[in-house]
BADOLO-979923 format. One record per residue (C-alpha): residue number from 1; x, y, z; residue in three letters. Coordinates in nm, 3 decimals. Example, Ala and Ser with C-alpha at 12.3 -4.5 7.8 and 13.67 -1.06 7.14 Angstrom:
[rec 1, [1.230, -0.450, 0.780], 'ala']
[rec 2, [1.367, -0.106, 0.714], 'ser']
// end
This chain:
[rec 1, [0.625, -23.980, 11.247], 'leu']
[rec 2, [0.467, -23.767, 11.536], 'asn']
[rec 3, [0.627, -23.911, 11.853], 'cys']
[rec 4, [0.753, -23.568, 12.080], 'thr']
[rec 5, [0.703, -23.289, 11.827], 'asn']
[rec 6, [0.420, -23.029, 11.902], 'thr']
[rec 7, [0.229, -22.934, 11.589], 'pro']
[rec 8, [0.033, -22.738, 11.735], 'ala']
[rec 9, [0.287, -22.504, 11.852], 'val']
[rec 10, [0.367, -22.480, 11.495], 'ala']
[rec 11, [-0.013, -22.439, 11.367], 'asp']
[rec 12, [-0.221, -22.378, 11.613], 'pro']
[rec 13, [-0.559, -22.483, 11.389], 'ala']
[rec 14, [-0.390, -22.875, 11.485], 'leu']
[rec 15, [-0.449, -22.787, 11.881], 'asn']
[rec 16, [-0.696, -23.134, 11.922], 'gly']
[rec 17, [-0.683, -23.224, 11.621], 'leu']
[rec 18, [-0.273, -23.391, 11.594], 'ala']
[rec 19, [-0.166, -23.639, 11.890], 'val']
[rec 20, [0.192, -23.766, 11.919], 'arg']
[rec 21, [0.316, -24.148, 12.049], 'leu']
[rec 22, [0.425, -23.960, 12.366], 'ala']
[rec 23, [0.094, -23.848, 12.510], 'asp']
[rec 24, [-0.032, -24.198, 12.442], 'leu']
[rec 25, [0.210, -24.405, 12.601], 'val']
[rec 26, [0.356, -24.440, 12.928], 'thr']
[rec 27, [0.703, -24.466, 12.825], 'ser']
[rec 28, [0.802, -24.405, 12.467], 'leu']
[rec 29, [1.020, -24.581, 12.336], 'pro']
[rec 30, [1.305, -24.512, 12.134], 'ser']
[rec 31, [1.347, -24.386, 11.776], 'thr']
[rec 32, [1.539, -24.701, 11.677], 'asp']
[rec 33, [1.288, -24.916, 11.819], 'arg']
[rec 34, [0.992, -24.767, 11.627], 'ile']
[rec 35, [1.118, -24.748, 11.307], 'thr']
[rec 36, [1.244, -25.121, 11.351], 'thr']
[rec 37, [0.881, -25.174, 11.471], 'ala']
[rec 38, [0.736, -24.943, 11.166], 'leu']
[rec 39, [0.960, -25.098, 10.883], 'leu']
[rec 40, [0.864, -25.474, 10.982], 'asp']
[rec 41, [0.465, -25.366, 10.969], 'his']
[rec 42, [0.524, -25.227, 10.627], 'leu']
[rec 43, [0.737, -25.555, 10.520], 'ala']
[rec 44, [0.395, -25.768, 10.649], 'ile']
[rec 45, [0.222, -25.513, 10.454], 'ala']
[rec 46, [0.386, -25.530, 10.155], 'his']
[rec 47, [0.367, -25.888, 10.137], 'gly']
[rec 48, [0.001, -25.878, 10.157], 'his']
[rec 49, [0.034, -25.654, 9.891], 'leu']
[rec 50, [0.249, -25.843, 9.664], 'ala']
[rec 51, [0.056, -26.143, 9.710], 'gly']
[rec 52, [-0.303, -26.066, 9.704], 'gly']
[rec 53, [-0.309, -25.692, 9.617], 'gly']
[rec 54, [-0.529, -25.498, 9.738], 'ile']
[rec 55, [-0.787, -25.749, 9.833], 'pro']
[rec 56, [-0.585, -25.956, 10.040], 'asp']
[rec 57, [-0.486, -25.628, 10.279], 'leu']
[rec 58, [-0.882, -25.445, 10.316], 'leu']
[rec 59, [-0.987, -25.728, 10.591], 'pro']
[rec 60, [-0.611, -25.619, 10.801], 'thr']
[rec 61, [-0.662, -25.206, 10.766], 'leu']
[rec 62, [-1.033, -25.266, 10.801], 'asn']
[rec 63, [-1.046, -25.466, 11.148], 'glu']
[rec 64, [-0.715, -25.186, 11.255], 'ala']
[rec 65, [-0.937, -24.849, 11.155], 'trp']
[rec 66, [-1.232, -24.957, 11.264], 'ala']
[rec 67, [-1.279, -24.679, 11.545], 'arg']
[rec 68, [-1.592, -24.637, 11.823], 'glu']
[rec 69, [-1.690, -24.299, 11.632], 'gln']
[rec 70, [-1.529, -24.082, 11.397], 'val']
[rec 71, [-1.635, -23.701, 11.296], 'ala']
[rec 72, [-1.590, -23.669, 10.884], 'val']
[rec 73, [-1.572, -23.334, 10.746], 'thr']
[rec 74, [-1.716, -23.326, 10.369], 'leu']
[rec 75, [-1.581, -23.123, 10.076], 'arg']
[rec 76, [-1.681, -22.875, 9.974], 'pro']
[rec 77, [-1.966, -22.873, 10.229], 'ser']
[rec 78, [-1.737, -22.904, 10.542], 'met']
[rec 79, [-2.060, -23.067, 10.642], 'glu']
[rec 80, [-1.963, -23.288, 10.914], 'val']
[rec 81, [-2.051, -23.693, 10.963], 'leu']
[rec 82, [-2.078, -23.864, 11.282], 'ile']
[rec 83, [-2.060, -24.202, 11.272], 'gly']
[rec 84, [-1.867, -24.582, 11.290], 'arg']
[rec 85, [-1.573, -24.584, 11.086], 'leu']
[rec 86, [-1.619, -24.982, 10.947], 'thr']
[rec 87, [-1.328, -24.949, 10.696], 'gly']
[rec 88, [-1.252, -24.869, 10.340], 'val']
[rec 89, [-1.390, -25.063, 10.000], 'thr']
[rec 90, [-1.171, -25.196, 9.740], 'ala']
[rec 91, [-1.161, -24.877, 9.547], 'glu']
[rec 92, [-1.063, -24.681, 9.876], 'gly']
[rec 93, [-1.402, -24.507, 9.984], 'his']
[rec 94, [-1.454, -24.450, 10.347], 'leu']
[rec 95, [-1.714, -24.679, 10.488], 'arg']
[rec 96, [-1.875, -24.473, 10.754], 'leu']
[rec 97, [-2.217, -24.628, 10.997], 'leu']
[rec 98, [-2.420, -24.348, 11.035], 'leu']
[rec 99, [-2.659, -24.375, 11.361], 'pro']
[rec 100, [-2.963, -24.470, 11.187], 'asn']
[rec 101, [-2.789, -24.800, 11.131], 'gly']
[rec 102, [-2.742, -24.711, 10.731], 'lys']
[rec 103, [-2.399, -24.733, 10.615], 'glu']
[rec 104, [-2.260, -24.467, 10.377], 'gln']
[rec 105, [-1.967, -24.476, 10.156], 'ile']
[rec 106, [-1.756, -24.135, 10.082], 'leu']
[rec 107, [-1.497, -24.143, 9.815], 'pro']
[rec 108, [-1.170, -23.988, 9.943], 'ala']
[rec 109, [-1.200, -23.695, 9.720], 'ser']
[rec 110, [-1.514, -23.524, 9.948], 'gln']
[rec 111, [-1.349, -23.620, 10.286], 'val']
[rec 112, [-1.198, -23.287, 10.412], 'glu']
[rec 113, [-1.085, -23.416, 10.782], 'leu']
[rec 114, [-1.138, -23.758, 10.977], 'leu']
[rec 115, [-1.085, -23.748, 11.343], 'arg']
[rec 116, [-1.227, -23.919, 11.669], 'glu']
[rec 117, [-1.543, -23.811, 11.781], 'ala']
// end
């Protein structure tokens, strides 16, 4: 959990790619509070998985993961696609809405990097 560490100091390649919780909030909660909240949310996700499997969890995941714009670097070509992340399929493939209005399904094995654009 990236709360206060500085990953870009350890690996300069992470500069601009990694973000810390301390950079996103005005008052950083205690580690105990963060851990408790994380475990609570994992318990909810586990309940979804136990009750209905991945199909039951996907709507919640897709809503949480939807972003305005993302940049997806593909492997092995390292081509970068820009679009709106609309979620994942039941198979775990990324769903990316391209600027031309077409949706592209990207298998996880072809995704090298996903970041906000």
